[in-house]
N, C-alpha and C positions, 0 to 999 in steps of 0.2 A: 505493499500499500504505500501512496505518496501523497502527499499534500502539500502546497507550497505557502508561506508568510511572506507577507511583503508591506511596504508602508503605502503602497496604492494598488488599484485595480491593474494598472498596466503592467505593473512589476511582479504582480500575482502570476499573472498570465504568462510574461517572461521567464520567470524561474522555474513555474510548473513545466513549459516546454523543453527547458535547457535539464531540466533533471530529468524529465522522461527519455529525452534523448541520450544523457549520458548512461541510464539504465539500460537502454536499448543496445547502445555500444559496447556495455560490458559484457551483455548477453552475447551477443552477435560475435564478438572477438573472443570469447571464451567457449562458445559454442553449447552454454548450457540450457539455453532456453529460458522463458520467463513467462510469468502471468505478471502483467503490469496494470495495478490498479491504481486509477488516478482519481482523486475525490478532491472537491473543494475544500480549502483550508478556511480558517477563522478570516473574516475580512478585517482590514484595518480600522480603527476607531476614528472616527470623526469626530473632532471635538466641538464643543459648544462654545461659542464667542459670548453668549451672556451668562454668566455664572453667579451672577447677583445674589440670588436665593440662597444656593447652597453656600457660597463664600459668607453671607451674614449668618447663617445657621450655624456654621462651624465655629465662626468668631462668638458668637452668644452664647455658646455652648462650652467651647474648650478654650478661648484665648487665654483666660487667666491661669488655667492647669496646664495645658499642653502646649508644645511646638508646633503652629499650624505652616505649613509648607505649599506654597502654589507653584504647580510648576507650569502651568499656563498651556495653551494651544499648539504651541511650537515645540513641546516636550516630544520626543519618540521614545515610547516604552517597547521593549522586546517582548512581554507578554502578549499574547491573543487569547481572546475569550468570544463568546457568542455576543458580547456588549459590542463589540465592532460591527457585528452582523446588524444587529438592531439598529447601531447608530446610523447606518448608510441610508435608512428609510425614515428614522423619526430622531428627534433632538433628545438626548440622554445627558443627565448628569451623572458623573462619576467622583467618586472620593474613596478614600481607603484610611483607616486607622489603625493604630499600632495596639497594643496588649499581648503581643506574643512575641515569642522567639520561634528560630528554626525557619527553615525554607517552607514555602507555601507546598501544599500539595504532597507533603512527606510525613513520615511518621514521627520526624522530631519534632513537629510544631508544638508548643508548649503555650498555653495561656498565663501569663504572667503578670496581666493587671486586668483582673476581670472587670471593673468599672469602666476602664477605657474601652476594652474589647466589647461590652455587651450593651452597658446603659449610655455611654455617650455616643455610640453608634447610632441605637435607637433614638434617642434625642435628634441627632441631625436629619436622620430620616424625617420624623417626625415634624420637626420645625421648617425643614425644607419644603415638605408638601404644603403646610400650613402657609409660608411665605410664597408660594406659587399660587396659593389660592385665594388668599385675601385680598381686599380691594377689587375684588370682581374679577381676580384672576390676571391682574396687571404684569406681573412677573412670567406668567404661563406665556401671557400673550404676546410677551417681550422675546421671550425664548422662541417661541414658534416663529416670530416675524423676523429672527435675526438667525434661523436655522437653514440651511441649503442642503435639502437632500442629494446624495450622490447618485440615488436611484429610487424607483418605484418599488413597490413590493412585485409588481408584474416582471420589471426587469432583473431584481435582485434574484426571484425564483429561476428566470432563464438564464442568467449568470452561472448561477450553483449549478445548474443541471448541464450546462454547457462545460463543466469543469469536470464532470464525472465520465471515466471512460474505462474500459477493460480492453486489454489487448494481449494477444498470446503469442509469442516467439517459441516456435518449435525448436525443440535441441536438434543441434548439427554437429555432434562431437567430431572433433578434429582427429586426424588419425596420427597416431603416436609412431614417431620415427626415431 
């Protein structure tokens, strides 16, 4: 199985084509044959330009107790999640909190600050929702107005389907001399 990740959609296509070509070349060169299943990877995150609601919520909840770092829209993270997929078709606000040690998605993750990990996080979610909806949803409307969708739902589904393929290269062992 193969799937590519990249910072933008053309780069995903390019990386996927190059990886598949390299796998094919290896199989053909060694004569071993291969079944290549290419699938769509996670899409890159489309950052929101208007993060007022979440920024205010973070400051209201945590600025007196914890350091708050804003990475901004220009930040390029190396992790991929379905967050990127959804952010291609609708605006999403993303934040992360601490309160744990270890590598995410690994057995060594340990909660070290339950208040930060659970309570502060829940408060930020709740206060962000409140700020988005108060005053007739002014912040939510601003978020929607400033967002530029990369894809429609239909073009997203079409793209994801276009990235899925299965190819069989038969074994062609080389003669041993």
